[in-house]
N, C-alpha and C positions, 0 to 999 in steps of 0.2 A: 067861297072858301079858298084860301091860299095855302101854300106849303109854309109851315112855320120855320123860322131861323132857330139855331141853337139857343140864342138868347131868349126868344119868345117862348120856346119850350120850357126853359128854366123858370120863367116868370109864371107861366100857366101852371106848371107843376107845383110851384111854391104856393100859389093861390089855392090849389086843390088840397094840399097838405094842411094849410091853415084852416080851411073850411071843414076838414074831417080829421082833427088832431088825434083822435083815438084809433083811427083806422088806416090813415095814410101817413107815410113818412118820406121825406125827400132828403137824400144824403149824397155826399160826394164820393164816387167810387174810385176816382183817380184824377190825374191832371194830364192834359195833352202836352205835346212837345212845345207848343207855344204858350203854355201856362193856363189854358182854359180849363174850367172844371168839367168833369165828366159825371153827369148826374144820373142817379138811379132813383126811381120813384117806386115805392113799395106799398101794396094794399094788403092788409093783414088777412090771414085765414079766419074763417068763422067756424063755429062748432059744427061737427057732423051730427045731424039729428039723431038723438038717442045715445050719443057717445059721451063719455066722461073723459074727454081728452083735450088737446090744445084748442083754445077758443071757447071752452065752456066757462061758466061763471067762476069756477074755482081754478081754471087753468087758462088765463088770458094768453093770447098770442101776440107777440110784440109786432108793431107795425112794420118793422124792417124785415120780418119774416125769417129772422136768423135763428129762431128757436130760443131766444133769450128775452125775458121780459124786462131786463134792466140794463143790458149791455148793448154794444153796437156791433159786435162781431161774433165769430164762432160758427161752427157748422150747424146745418139745419138739423132739427130734431128728427129722430128716426120715425116718429109717429105722425109727421106732417109732411105734405108734399110741397114743392115749390115749382113754379113756372117762371122762366126767364125769357123775356121778349127783348130782342136786340134791334134797335133802330139806327139808321144812319151809318151802317158799316161801309157803304159806298156813298161818297160825297154827292154824286150826281143823281141819287135816288131818294129825294127828300120826303116821299110820302110816309115813310116809316114813323117819323116823329109824330105826325098827325094821327096815325093809327094807334100808336102807343098811348097817347093821351085819351083818345076815344075809348080804347079798351079799358084803361084805368077807370074812367067814369062808368063804363058799362058794368064792370065786375063789382063796383060799389053798389049798383042798383039791383043786380041779378044775384041772388044768393047761391045758386047752384055751383058756379065755377069756384067760389071761395070756400065751399064746405071742405074743411080740412086741407086747404091749399092756399099758400101765399102767392101773390102775383107781383112780379118785379119787372120794371121797365127801364132798360138802359136807353135813355132818351135820345142820345146821339153819340155813337161810338167814335166818331171822328169829327169833332167840332171844328178843327182847323181846316180840314178839307171842305166841310160844309160852308164855311165862310168864303171859300174861294169859288164855290159853285153857286152863283147868285141867280136863281130863277124862281121867284116866289109864285108867279102865275104866268107861265108861258102861253102865248097865244098861237104859236106855231112851232114847228120843229126848228125853224131858223131862230126864232126868239129864244127857244130852249138852249140852242148852241152858242148864242152870242156871248154868254158868260159861263161856258162849260168848263168843268174841271173834274177829272177822275184821277186819283193818284196812281202811280205805278204800283204793281203788285206788292213789292216789299214794304210799301208804306200803307197798305190797307190792313186795318186791324185784324180781320178774320183770316186773311191769306198770308200775313207775314210769317207765321210759324212754318209754312210750307216752303218758304224761300230764303229764310235767314236762320243762322245759328241762334241758339237760345240766348246767348249773351249780347245779341244785337237787336232783340225784339223791341219795338217801339212801346212807349208807356201806355198807349191806347190798348194794345194787345195784352199787356200785363194786367191792366185794370179789368179787362174782360175775363181773362182766365182766372184771376183771383176771385172775381164774383162767382164764376162757375164753381170754383173750389169751395167757396163759402156756402153757396145755396144748394149745391148738388141737385140741380133741377131734374125732375122726372121728364120735363119737356123744355127744350130750348127752341125758341122760334126766332129766326132771323128774317126781318122784313126787308124785302128787296123790290125793285121795280125795273121795268124795261121801258125804253122810250117809245117803241112802236111794236105792237105784236099782240100777244095774248097773255093769259094767266096760266101759271103752272106751279107745282109744288115739288120740291126735291126733299127726300127723306134719307136720313142715315140708317133708319130701320123702318120697315113697313108699319103703317098704322092701318090695320084692317078697317074697311068701311068708310075711309075718308073721301073716296072718290064721289060718293053719292051726294053728300051735302056740299062739297066743293063745286061739283058740276051744277047742282041746283042753284046755288048762289050766283054763279057766273051767268047762267041762263036768265035768271030773274033780272039781273043788272045789265044785261046785254054786253057782257064781256066775253070775247072769244076764249076758248080753252086751247092753249098751245099744245097740240098733240104730238108735235115732232120737235120739241125744243132742242136747239143746237147744243145747249149746255149739257143735255142729258142723252146724247146720241148713243143708242145701243143699250141703254140702261133698262132693267126690268121695269115694267109699267103695269101695276095692278089695276089701273083704271085710267080713263082719259085725263091727261094733264097731271098725273101722279107718277113720279119717277123715284125709284129707290137706287141710291148710289151702290154700285156693285161691290162685292167683297173682293179683297186683294186676290189676285191669281185667276179671277174669272175672265172669260173672253172679252167681256164688255168693260173691264176695269179701266182700260186705257183708250176707250173709243173716242173720247173727246178730251176730257180732263186727264192730266197725268195722275199718277198715283198720289201725288202731293195733296190731292183733295182730302185724303185721310189724315193729313198733318195739320189741317186747318183747325180753327177753334170750334168748328161744327162738331168735331169728334172729341173735343175735350170733355163733353158731357158724358161720353161713354165710360169714363173712369168711374162714374157713379150710377151706371146702368140707365143713363138717360138717353133720350132720343132727340134729334134735332130736325126741325122742319124749316125749310127755306121757302117762303111764300112770295112769289113774284106776281106783280100786277102791272098792267100797261098804263102808260100815260095816254097814248093814242092807240086805239084798237085797229086791228086788221083781220078781216075774215080769212085771209089767205093762209094764216097759220093754223086754221081749224079744218083744213081740207084733208080728209083721210084717203082720198083717191090715190091710186098708185101713180108715181111719176114715170113717164115713158122712158126716160134715159137719165137716171141719177148721176152716173159717172160723167156723162157728157156735160150735164148741167154744172157739176162741181168743177170740172176743168174750165168751163167758161167763167164761173164765178171766181176761181183762183186767178185766172188771167186778168180779169177786171180789177180785182183787189191789188194785184201786183202793179198794174199800170197806175191805179189811183195812188197807191203808196209812193210810187216813184215821183208823182207830181208833188206830193207833200214833202218828200225827201229833198227834192230840188229846192223848194222854198226854204227848207230847214238849212240846207247848205249855204244859201244866200245869206241867211241870218247868223251863220256860224261865227262870223267876226264879231257879232254883238254879244257872244257868250261872256266876254270880259269887257263890258261897256266902259266908255270913257267918262270923264266928269259930266255930271248932270244926267247921265243915261241910266243910272242905277236907282232911280226913284221908285220904280214899281217893284214892291217886294214879292209880287206874285210871279214874276218872270222865272225865277229859279225853279220852283216846283212845277210850273207849267211846262218848262222845257224838259225837265226830268221825265214828266209823263209823256210828252211827245216822243222822246227818244226811246222810252220803254215800249210804247205802242208800236212804233215803226220796227223795232227789233223783233217784236213778237210775230209780225205778219208773215215773214218767210217760213217760219215753223208751221203756221196754220195752213198756208197754201200748199206746202209740201204734204201735209196730212190729207188735204182734200184731193190731191192728185196721186197719192201713193197707193200701194197695193191694198191697204185697208179700207179704201173708199167703198161704200156699199153698192152692190149691184142692184139691190132693190130698196126703194124708199118711197115714202108718201110725198104728195105735193106739199103737205104742211111742213115736212122736214126740209125740203129744198127751199121753201119760202123762208123758213127760220134761218137757214144758212145764208141765204141772200141778204136778209136784214142784218145779220151779224157782220158780214163782210162790209156792207155799206157803212155801218156805224163805226167800225174800226178806223177806216181812213178818214171819215168825217170828224170823228173826235180828235184825232191827231191834228187835222187841219184847223179845226175850231180853236183848239188850245194854242197852236202856233200863231194863229191870227190875233189872238188877244195880246200876245207879246209884241208882234210886229206893229199892230195898230197903236199900242201904247207908246212905242218908240218912234212912230212916224216913219217906219221903214218903207222904202219905195216898193217893196214886194207886197205890201199889205193890200192895196186895191185889187190886184190880180187874185190873191188868195181869197179875198172877200167874195169876189165873183164866183170862185170855185165852190166855196162853202154854201153860198146862196143857191147855186144851181144844184148841188148835191142834195140839199134839204128839200128843195122843190121836187126833184126826181124821186126821192125816197117817199115822200108823202103821196105823190101821185101814183107811183107803182103799187103801193100797198093800200090805197084808198083810206088814208089815215082819218080816223074819227076820234075826236077828243073825248076822253072819259073824265067827267067832273071829279075834282079832288075828293068830294064827299062820297062819291060812288067808289072810287079806289079804296078809300078808308073803310067803307062798309064791307066790301068784299074781303079785304084782308082781315078785318075784325071777325067776320063770320067764319073764315077759314081757320083762324087761330083757335077760336072757341070750339069749333068742330073737331080739330085735331086733338085738343085736350080731352074732349068728351069721348071720342073714339079710343084714345089711348087708355083712359081710365076704364072704359068698358072692356077693352081687350085684357087689361090687367085683372079685372074681376073674373073674367071667364077662365083665366089660368091660375087664379088664386094669388096673384101678385099685387093686387091693388091695395 
C-alpha cells in the first residue's frame, strides 16, 4: 500500500460515490491557489433505531450531510450530527488521505457510526503542497527527504489564521472554515503524521475514555505511544498519549505552542460547540518516545540539543547564503517552479529555529522531565534542520549549484544518524491507516457516550 496523491484520492472517491449514489456524494469544497479542486466526500447518516427523524424512510438524509435533501448547501439540521475528517493539512504527512478513504468505506459497512450522523472527509486540504512533496512509498528516511516539502506556517491551511489577518487567508483555509460553518461538526478530526516517533492525540476539549481504546490499538499494532510529545509540552494529559490543549491564561498555555494555537482552524468548530481531535501516527516508530523514566538532567539535555540545533542550522544557513544569488536566476535558470515555495519554506524554518532554541534554554525549561519528552525534543530538533537542508538541496540540485554535493552529503548523514539514534522501524502504510481509523471511530464513540451521560447527545 502506498500513499495516494491528491489526483488518486479524487479518482478513488469518485468511484466510491458512483458505486453508492444514494449514500455517498463527492463535491468540490473549494479551489487551491494553483487552481486544483479541494474535494469533500460525504457519507450520509442513517436512521437512529426506533427514531422517526433524519434517515428514516419518510425523512431521507441527503448524502452531502447538509440537512437538505434537494440542495447543495445550508447549515446542518439541528437533529442530526456531523463529523468532519480533515486530511492533508500538512503536505509532508500523506497518510491522512489514505485514512480518509478507508474510513469512508468503513462507515459505509458499519451502521453504528452513521446512526444519526453524517461523515465528511476533506480528502486533501492542501493539494498544491501535496504535489510538491513526492514520497508515495519511502524506503528510508533519506528517501522520504529526497523530495520533501512542508510549506511555511502562513501557507498551511490550518495554521494560517493564527499568522495572517483575515483578508490575507489562503483559499484552502477559507474552504475549510466554510465547510466547518456549513456542517457545524460535533467532532472535527485532523489527520497528521510524524516522520519518526510515536502516536499521540491532541484535543481542544477532553474526550473522556479515549486513552483506553487509543492505547489498545497502538499496542496491538506495535506502534509506540508518544508520552512526552514536544508539541504538547506541559499540557494536561488524561491518559498516555492524550493531550488537551490548555485554556488561555493557564500556566501550560504557552509551554511550547504560542497562544496562536487557539486561532487555528482547530478551534473554529468551537463556534458550534464542537471538539477537534488531532491524531498523529508515525511513519517510522521509535521506542525511545515511549519511555516514562525520569531524565537525570533535562535542562542540561535541552542546552545540548539547543546547541546542536544552532550549529546544524548554521550549516544550512551558510549553504542558503551561497545560493542567495540564485534567488533571482538568470535566463534558463527559472525552469523549476518548485524553487520559490521551497526557498520560502527554507527561510521560514531557519527563522523559526532561534526562537525555539531560546525557549529550550530559557527560564521556562523544565527541571523535571521524562526520557520520552527529551527524546521527542531531540527528534524535533533533528527534523527542523534536516527539513530545511532537504528542501534547499532540491533547489540546488535542480540548478546544478556547486554547493549541492556537500549539502547532499550532509542530508544523507543526518538521515542515517537520525534513524540509527532512534532505532527507526518502518510502520506499513496499512497499519498507519488502521490505527488512525480506529482512533477516529473511538473518539466519536466516546464523545457521543460523554454527551449521553450529560444529556447533550
